[in-house]
Structures are given as structure tokens and as C-alpha cells.
DRENKE-8150 format. One record per residue (C-alpha): residue in three letters; x, y, z. Coordinates in steps of 0.05 Angstrom, whole numbers, padded with zeros to 5 digits, always signed. Example, Ala and Ser with C-alpha at 12.3 -4.5 7.8 and 13.67 -1.06 7.14 Angstrom:
BEGIN
Ala+00246-00090+00156 Ser+00273-00021+00143 
This chain:
BEGIN
Met-01100+00929-00903 Arg-01092+00857-00881 Thr-01016+00861-00890 Arg-01012+00922-00846 Leu-01051+00887-00791 Val-01003+00827-00793 Ile-00942+00873-00789 Leu-00973+00910-00731 Ala-00988+00845-00694 Val-00916+00821-00703 Met-00889+00888-00678 Met-00933+00885-00616 Thr-00910+00813-00602 Phe-00836+00833-00605 Ala-00850+00894-00561 Ser-00883+00849-00510 Ile-00823+00801-00510 Thr-00775+00859-00503 Phe-00815+00887-00444 Gln-00815+00820-00409 Leu-00740+00811-00417 Ala-00728+00880-00390 Arg-00773+00866-00330 Leu-00738+00800-00315 Ala-00670+00833-00318 Ala-00693+00888-00272 Ser-00722+00837-00222 Gly-00653+00804-00214 Thr-00668+00736-00245 Gly-00601+00739-00279 Asp-00567+00748-00212 Met-00606+00689-00185 Val-00581+00643-00241 Ala-00510+00667-00231 Thr-00516+00656-00156 Leu-00542+00585-00166 Thr-00484+00570-00212 Glu-00434+00597-00162 Gln-00463+00556-00105 Thr-00459+00491-00143 Pro-00397+00452-00122 Arg-00348+00437-00177 Ser-00311+00371-00181 Leu-00236+00378-00191 Ala-00201+00354-00254 Arg-00146+00304-00239 Pro-00088+00276-00279 Asp-00087+00204-00302 Ile-00047+00155-00261 Val-00006+00104-00300 Asp+00042+00048-00282 Arg+00116+00050-00299 Gly+00100+00026-00370 Gly+00046+00078-00382 Arg-00013+00031-00371 Leu-00075+00066-00344 Leu-00092+00057-00270 Ala-00138+00117-00257 Thr-00172+00170-00299 Asp-00229+00221-00299 Val-00294+00207-00333 Glu-00355+00251-00342 Met-00417+00227-00305 Pro-00485+00258-00291 Ser-00500+00280-00220 Leu-00571+00292-00196 Tyr-00591+00355-00157 Ala-00655+00390-00136 Asp-00679+00462-00126 Pro-00717+00455-00060 Ser-00753+00521-00072 Leu-00788+00490-00133 Val-00808+00424-00102 Arg-00883+00412-00098 Gly-00905+00349-00063 Ile-00844+00323-00026 Asp-00875+00256-00010 Asn-00894+00243-00082 Leu-00825+00263-00107 Thr-00790+00220-00055 Glu-00833+00159-00069 Arg-00823+00163-00144 Leu-00749+00176-00138 Gln-00740+00115-00095 Thr-00768+00071-00151 Val-00703+00086-00188 Leu-00656+00098-00128 Pro-00683+00050-00074 Asp-00623+00061-00028 Leu-00638+00135-00018 Asp-00647+00155+00055 Arg-00719+00178+00053 Ala-00718+00216+00118 Glu-00654+00253+00099 Leu-00682+00270+00030 Arg-00746+00299+00061 Arg-00705+00343+00108 Thr-00663+00367+00050 Leu-00722+00384+00005 Ser-00761+00417+00061 Asp-00711+00474+00066 Arg-00744+00524+00019 Asn-00688+00574+00030 Arg-00640+00530-00008 Arg-00634+00535-00083 Phe-00588+00476-00092 Ala-00581+00407-00060 Trp-00545+00345-00085 Ile-00588+00282-00089 Arg-00539+00232-00119 Arg-00471+00244-00150 Gly-00439+00201-00203 Leu-00499+00165-00231 Ser-00491+00115-00287 Pro-00521+00137-00354 Arg-00575+00084-00347 Leu-00598+00108-00279 Ala-00594+00180-00301 Gln-00641+00164-00359 Glu-00690+00129-00313 Val-00691+00189-00266 His-00701+00235-00326 Asp-00759+00193-00350 Leu-00795+00206-00284 Gly-00808+00277-00309 Leu-00798+00312-00241 Pro-00790+00387-00257 Ser-00752+00406-00194 Leu-00695+00357-00210 Ala-00638+00369-00258 Phe-00570+00340-00276 Arg-00501+00368-00278 Thr-00442+00334-00312 Glu-00384+00323-00265 Leu-00315+00292-00268 Arg-00314+00227-00229 Arg-00254+00182-00216 Ala-00253+00114-00251 Tyr-00207+00056-00236 Pro-00209+00008-00296 Leu-00173-00048-00259 Glu-00218-00042-00197 Arg-00182-00069-00135 Leu-00114-00079-00166 Gly-00065-00035-00128 Gly-00122-00006-00088 His-00082+00013-00026 Val-00029+00047-00068 Leu-00078+00087-00110 Gly-00120+00107-00049 Ala-00186+00144-00060 Val-00219+00211-00075 Asn-00278+00244-00041 Val-00344+00265-00073 Asp-00312+00329-00100 Asn-00258+00288-00135 Arg-00204+00311-00086 Gly-00152+00262-00060 Ala-00170+00228+00006 Ala-00117+00173+00012 Gly-00058+00140-00022 Val-00026+00169-00085 Glu-00091+00206-00099 Arg-00079+00248-00037 Phe-00006+00258-00053 Ile-00026+00286-00121 Asp-00064+00341-00085 Glu-00014+00354-00029 Gly+00052+00337-00062 Leu+00042+00360-00134 Gly-00004+00418-00118 Ala-00065+00447-00153 Asp-00105+00510-00159 Pro-00168+00496-00118 Gln-00202+00558-00146 Thr-00196+00543-00220 Gly-00192+00467-00215 Arg-00135+00467-00267 Pro-00103+00398-00277 Phe-00046+00378-00232 Asn+00023+00362-00258 Ala+00013+00409-00318 Gly-00039+00359-00343 Leu+00012+00303-00351 Pro-00001+00233-00324 Val+00028+00215-00257 Arg+00074+00156-00270 Leu+00082+00105-00214 Thr+00140+00058-00202 Ile+00089+00001-00198 Asp+00092-00051-00254 Leu+00022-00074-00271 Gly+00044-00145-00289 Val+00084-00154-00225 Gln+00028-00124-00183 His-00022-00173-00214 Ala+00024-00233-00201 Leu+00035-00211-00129 Glu-00039-00204-00114 Glu-00055-00271-00146 Glu-00001-00307-00106 Leu-00024-00275-00041 Lys-00096-00294-00054 Ser-00074-00365-00070 Ala-00032-00369-00007 Met-00089-00345+00037 Ser-00132-00400+00010 Arg-00077-00453+00009 Tyr-00054-00441+00080 Glu-00121-00418+00108 Ala-00092-00351+00130 Lys-00133-00292+00156 Gly-00093-00241+00116 Ala-00033-00231+00072 Ala+00013-00176+00048 Gly+00073-00170+00002 Leu+00118-00124-00036 Val+00170-00122-00091 Met+00224-00068-00087 Asp+00282-00048-00131 Val+00341-00053-00082 Arg+00383-00004-00123 Thr+00333+00053-00121 Gly+00280+00038-00069 Glu+00226+00040-00123 Met+00165-00001-00105 Val+00150-00048-00163 Ala+00089-00078-00128 Ser+00054-00073-00061 Ser-00008-00109-00037 Ser-00047-00120+00027 Leu-00106-00169+00033 Pro-00164-00162+00044 Gly-00158-00109-00010 Leu-00187-00040-00021 His-00230-00015-00079 Pro-00211+00058-00095 Ser-00283+00073-00114 Ser-00307+00053-00044 Pro-00278+00104+00004 Ala-00319+00072+00061 Glu-00272+00013+00058 Leu-00217+00059+00083 Met-00251+00058+00151 Asp-00252-00018+00155 Pro-00196-00040+00202 Glu-00193-00108+00168 Arg-00173-00072+00103 Arg-00117-00031+00133 Asp-00054-00028+00090 Lys-00009-00078+00126 Ile+00051-00058+00085 Gln+00058+00012+00113 Gly-00003+00023+00158 Gly+00015-00028+00212 Thr+00076-00048+00253 Tyr+00094-00120+00269 Glu+00146-00160+00306 Leu+00174-00194+00245 Gly+00212-00251+00277 Ser+00273-00285+00248 Ile+00278-00245+00184 Phe+00306-00192+00232 Lys+00368-00237+00241 Ile+00390-00208+00174 Val+00401-00142+00209 Thr+00436-00174+00269 Val+00485-00215+00228 Ala+00500-00154+00184 Met+00514-00114+00247 Gly+00563-00167+00272 Leu+00599-00171+00205 Glu+00603-00095+00200 Gly+00630-00089+00271 Gly+00692-00130+00254 Lys+00690-00177+00314 Thr+00647-00227+00276 Lys+00670-00264+00214 Leu+00633-00315+00173 Asp+00671-00371+00207 Thr+00669-00343+00278 Val+00643-00397+00325 Phe+00590-00385+00378 Asp+00571-00434+00432 Val+00497-00442+00423 Thr+00492-00507+00462 Lys+00466-00472+00524 Pro+00404-00428+00528 Leu+00411-00354+00541 Thr+00382-00326+00605 Ala+00361-00255+00617 Ser+00323-00236+00680 Arg+00266-00286+00686 Phe+00270-00305+00612 Thr+00304-00365+00580 Ile+00318-00364+00505 Arg+00327-00430+00469 Asp+00331-00452+00397 Ala+00269-00485+00368 His+00313-00537+00334 Pro+00379-00541+00373 Ala+00440-00562+00332 Gly+00471-00595+00393 Arg+00539-00564+00377 Pro+00570-00495+00369 Leu+00553-00458+00305 Thr+00591-00409+00260 Thr+00561-00342+00241 Ser+00542-00371+00174 Glu+00505-00428+00207 Ile+00469-00382+00256 Leu+00434-00348+00198 Ile+00425-00410+00155 Arg+00396-00452+00212 Ser+00361-00391+00244 Ser+00390-00397+00315 Asn+00357-00350+00366 Val+00413-00363+00416 Gly+00467-00349+00364 Ser+00433-00284+00342 Gly+00429-00262+00415 Leu+00502-00277+00426 Ile+00522-00234+00366 Ala+00480-00176+00393 Leu+00510-00183+00464 Gln+00580-00184+00434 Glu+00567-00118+00398 Gly+00535-00085+00459 Pro+00474-00040+00466 Glu+00505+00024+00441 Lys+00528-00007+00375 Gln+00462-00044+00367 Gln+00423+00021+00376 Ala+00469+00059+00329 Phe+00462+00005+00276 Leu+00386+00007+00280 Asp+00388+00082+00275 Lys+00434+00081+00214 Leu+00387+00033+00178 Gly+00328+00080+00191 Leu+00291+00029+00233 Thr+00279+00076+00291 Ala+00255+00138+00253 Thr+00185+00156+00228 Ile+00181+00158+00152 Arg+00128+00169+00099 Thr+00119+00153+00026 Glu+00075+00182-00029 Val+00021+00132-00007 Gly+00019+00166+00061 Pro+00050+00163+00130 Val+00084+00098+00150 Ala+00064+00072+00219 Pro+00120+00093+00267 Pro+00165+00039+00297 Gln+00148+00013+00366 Leu+00214+00012+00403 Pro+00235-00015+00471 Pro+00249+00041+00521 Lys+00320+00017+00527 Leu+00365-00039+00502 Gly+00379-00078+00564 Arg+00403-00150+00562 Val+00332-00177+00550 Glu+00317-00126+00495 Gln+00385-00137+00461 Ile+00371-00211+00455 Thr+00298-00208+00435 Val+00308-00152+00384 Ser+00364-00192+00353 Tyr+00314-00244+00330 Gly+00256-00198+00314 His+00216-00191+00379 Gly+00208-00131+00424 Leu+00212-00083+00365 Ala+00156-00074+00315 Val+00164-00039+00248 Ala+00124-00031+00184 Pro+00143-00082+00130 Ile+00160-00028+00079 Gln+00209+00004+00128 Phe+00242-00062+00142 Ala+00246-00079+00068 Ala+00282-00013+00054 Ala+00332-00027+00110 Val+00349-00096+00082 Ala+00353-00068+00011 Ser+00406-00020+00037 Leu+00445-00079+00065 Ile+00445-00122+00003 Asn+00453-00071-00053 Gly+00526-00059-00036 Gly+00513-00020+00027 Thr+00480+00046+00008 Ala+00415+00073+00038 Val+00351+00074-00003 Thr+00284+00107+00011 Pro+00220+00072-00012 Thr+00182+00110-00066 Phe+00121+00099-00110 Ile+00130+00157-00160 Ser+00177+00149-00219 Gly+00234+00198-00226 Arg+00239+00217-00152 Thr+00302+00176-00136 Ser+00374+00193-00147 Gly+00433+00146-00153 Thr+00483+00195-00123 Asp+00501+00221-00054 Arg+00469+00163-00017 Ala+00491+00149+00054 Arg+00533+00087+00064 Val+00505+00040+00117 Val+00554-00018+00112 Lys+00619-00033+00075 Pro+00614-00068+00007 Glu+00649-00129+00038 Thr+00595-00135+00091 Ser+00541-00132+00038 Arg+00576-00185-00004 Asp+00584-00232+00056 Leu+00511-00223+00075 Asn+00489-00239+00005 Leu+00528-00303+00006 Leu+00494-00324+00071 Leu+00424-00307+00045 Arg+00438-00348-00018 Arg+00461-00407+00024 Thr+00399-00402+00068 Val+00359-00420+00006 Ser+00406-00464-00033 Glu+00431-00511+00022 Pro+00390-00572+00043 Asn+00387-00551+00116 Gly+00371-00478+00101 Thr+00305-00453+00128 Gly+00288-00419+00061 Arg+00302-00478+00015 Arg+00229-00481-00009 Ala+00238-00412-00040 Glu+00289-00438-00089 Val+00275-00422-00163 Pro+00324-00456-00210 Gly+00366-00406-00249 Tyr+00349-00343-00210 Arg+00398-00350-00151 Val+00346-00333-00097 Gly+00369-00315-00028 Gly+00329-00299+00034 Lys+00308-00312+00105 Thr+00246-00340+00138 Gly+00211-00313+00200 Thr+00156-00341+00243 Ala+00135-00291+00296 Glu+00083-00306+00350 Leu+00029-00253+00355 Pro+00020-00219+00422 Gly-00046-00229+00458 Arg-00076-00230+00527 Gly-00028-00262+00575 Gly+00031-00263+00527 Tyr+00048-00290+00459 Gln+00002-00339+00423 Lys+00039-00400+00399 Lys-00013-00419+00348 Ala-00025-00349+00320 Val+00035-00325+00280 Ile+00058-00280+00224 Ser+00100-00323+00177 Ser+00145-00285+00131 Phe+00199-00293+00079 Leu+00245-00237+00056 Gly+00278-00257-00009 Ala+00321-00225-00062 Phe+00348-00244-00131 Pro+00396-00254-00164 Met+00442-00257-00103 Asp+00508-00249-00141 Asp+00482-00180-00161 Pro+00417-00165-00123 Gln+00365-00126-00163 Tyr+00298-00140-00131 Leu+00273-00155-00061 Thr+00209-00191-00044 Leu+00174-00194+00024 Ile+00116-00242+00036 Leu+00075-00241+00101 Leu+00019-00289+00119 Phe-00024-00272+00179 Glu-00047-00329+00223 Pro-00038-00386+00174 Ser-00064-00455+00194 Gly-00028-00521+00193 Thr-00052-00558+00132 Glu-00040-00626+00101 Glu+00008-00594+00052 Thr+00050-00564+00109 Gly+00048-00627+00152 Gly+00006-00589+00203 Glu+00061-00537+00213 Ile+00053-00461+00211 Leu+00127-00446+00201 Ala+00147-00396+00148 Gly+00192-00447+00114 Arg+00129-00487+00097 Asn+00084-00430+00073 Ala+00115-00361+00063 Ala+00179-00388+00031 Pro+00144-00430-00024 Thr+00097-00371-00036 Ala+00157-00327-00049 Gly+00187-00379-00095 Arg+00124-00383-00137 Leu+00121-00307-00141 Ile+00194-00300-00162 Ser+00186-00353-00216 Arg+00130-00309-00246 Ile+00159-00240-00239 Ala+00233-00251-00255 Pro+00220-00257-00330 Leu+00173-00196-00328 Leu+00230-00156-00296 Gly+00280-00177-00348 Val+00322-00222-00301 Lys+00350-00279-00343 Pro+00358-00348-00312 Glu+00430-00369-00306 Arg+00472-00419-00269 Asp+00496-00399-00200 Val+00553-00350-00203 Ala+00608-00365-00152 Leu+00602-00318-00092 Leu+00652-00307-00037 Arg+00665-00373-00002 Asn+00680-00378+00072 
């Protein structure tokens, strides 16, 4: 009898459970759960980003995110107060507004919590809160290459830099969240070792010369591949708010600048290409140039006529202006166009700031543009133009993604002879005792380059004590492979520089120190100077 009673009790219990499940199904609770799941935002899976050697720069990690069901909250003040003991930076007023909406079934509280914080929230024992595991972006090297990598938003979608290019350029299925690039890593042209060396040298230069900012790049002149790119103050990819800070703007491609005397590289190349100017052509630079109400003089007059070679080596503004005037405005404009210095471009990191051009090339503009004033361009755009001049004369386009360049069917911008002559002059500018770039010399690596010290515009005109000092260098000049560009923003005269702010005293030695570090990393072997074309 007792056994029958036990069996009957068990049967009645199961019947009751079955009835309750049927009632819940009929009441739509299943639909409610499904609806809640559908309304919960899903973070997007992203591919890893690696450097040219396969070293990890960015990846997805699983992290807990905290959410609430406002319809289940009882005692908003108590919940808010207790939650703030773990998350003190929560906006209390905003959280109250969110939890007061009883028509909502889902509201994010904090996304991407660390496991420790998630455990502390869990230990509060608040029944209306729950966690969901999401994919969040992690950057193991923190700020290294921050402007190149960019940032993602709270849904793990690209917001800037290469991260944004992955979404827009490589494509993805926003509905399914399937990995981009067939799940393969996105391989950059950036070399991690070179990037690290560049950022260290820029930081050191800012401190050494008391500069307000710095920027630099390393480019493969044969392909346009960006081996390194940095702008200081830097950017942390995990802090998207820093994208809005104007002090942290990417100076390499997000700003345009009058670059000063490094622009004489373009002017001399134009003269050599035109045929009227030879390396030994003599220009009378003993008298200043006049244009309208302006008078252009050399900062350090030679006191005698100079050859084309000497105009670049000694950095003569008057000589550069004379070369431009000899070519004429039409040829000068056409040469700038051919080098891509007047067009708007973009890279995988994003749009490049468009050049700021004079409305016309009159006499004043011809002269000032010849030595890097009156025309402002982004450093990456100028670097690509010079790379095209020194690599034998074929155009390159800057790129940050491996495998997107082609060595065929490139437009020719100058004759090989012009490129060879220009390389000789750039080498002499560094190797000769009176060359403005002599402090960039690195024994064995045949460095060539040009200095530039450009006054910054301000109220009432240019500011003599506020400059951008720059050095554009390349190595080895008998067969150029890599180009470097260093820019220091508003350096101060220090004891080391003898109180001067000229690029030859700060940007040039910075470039020399950088090249001595990166040349071995890039496989460039030190050798004795190889004889170049002699004038």
C-alpha cells in the first residue's frame, strides 16, 4: 500500500510540472526569452592584425559585459549605490534614468569588464543584473602604432585607422558577424622593431630638444610600403576618446604643413628634369629676389654665385627661386601635379589631409613654393613624392597593407638620369662638411637627405621662434631602399644645439640616430661609399 502511495505522489508531481511547462509555453514566456536575446547587441568578430613578420598587434578576447533587465529592478537607489562600490565612475543620474524605464527588457551597464571587476559585481548578488560574454579588442603593445591601428567602437566595429579599413575595405557580413578576410590575419607593412625604434627616437628628441610634438615615418621607396609611422603625442587604440583630442591628431597624414627647405628636393629635381639646369649650372645668388612687396634672401649668403649642386647642399632660397623662375609657372604646376602633390589621396589608415595650394603660381608663389612655403601638404604625401624621385623615377603610392603593391605599370615621373643626379646631391648634402645635413651621417650606410626649418604661421605673419624642423633622409644613396622623414614641432634652442632651432641641429641628428638603429633591422649592410655620378 505504501509503495502505491509513493508512486501516485511521484506521478502527481510530474503531472504538475508538465502542466506548469504547458502554461508557461502558452503564456509566451519562450517568445519573451527569444525577444530578449534578439534585442541584445552582438559584438562583431574581427581578424587579428599582425606586422609584416606576423607579430601580433591586435586581437579579439572574450570579456564579460554587464547588463540589466529594468523590468526586474526593485529598489533603484539601493542597486545604484551598491553598484557604485565596485564601479565608482558610473554616472549615477544616467543609470537611474536607464533603470527607471520599466518598458525596457535590456540595458547595458558596463561593457568589457575585467574578470576581477565582473567577479566583484557578481558577489553583490543583485538579481536584476547579468553578464554576457562579448568579443572585445585587445592591443598587447598598447600605444605602439596607435594611429595606424586606429580604434573600434563598443560593438567592436572599426572606427578609425586600419580597424576601420578592415570593415570598409575588406568587407564583412554585419548580420552574421562572420570574420573578415576569411578569418585570416590582416598583415601590415609595418615592422614592429622599426616602429619601436622610431617611437623611441621621437620621444627622445622631444625631450632632448624640448619640442611640443614630433612625427616620423619610414617608407620603402621601391614599393611605397610604410615600414613605420608615428605621431606624438600618441594614441591608445583602446581609448577612442583620444581620437577627439586635437593634440593627438595624426600629424603624418591628418595635418598639412609648409615643410620648408626639404621642398627644395622637388625644385632641384624639376630643374634637372627640364633640361635647362645641369648639376654645374651657375646661378647668381648674390642679390636677393624681389617679388611684389617681398624680398627673399638667403639665411647664410655664400657671397658668390652657386651651382645647382651647391644650391641644394647649402640650401639657398634665392637659388631655389631662380630655378623655379627659369622653369616657369606652367612647368612648375605640371611637375607638382605629376608628383601627386596637388591631389587628394587616402591610405588604409584613412583620408589624407588635402593639400593647401596657392590659387595661382605668380612670381611670389613660384619663389616661395620652391623652398617650401605657400604650399602645405601632409608629410606622408610629400614622402611618397620624394620616394618617386629617388627610386629611379617611378611613382609609388603609400600603403599600410602587405600585398597591395605591384612593381609593374608604374607611371614614370622623372628620367633615371634625373633620379641618379638627385641622389648624388642628397648624398653630398650629408657627406660634405658644409652640407646642412652632415649631422645625419651614419658611417657605412651612405645616408643622403635634406634639412628644412619652416616658420609656423601665426597672427600677423610667420613666427620666427616657432618652427617645424625636419629632415628627409634616405639610404643607401647608391641604391636607395628606405626613406625616413623626421619632424619636430616647435623645438627650443638648447645647450646642445647652441641655442639654435635649425633642423641641422635637431632633426638631422635624430634621423642619424634612427637610421643607425633600423638599418641592421632592415637588412641593409654597412659598406664603404660606392662611387656615384660625379659632376
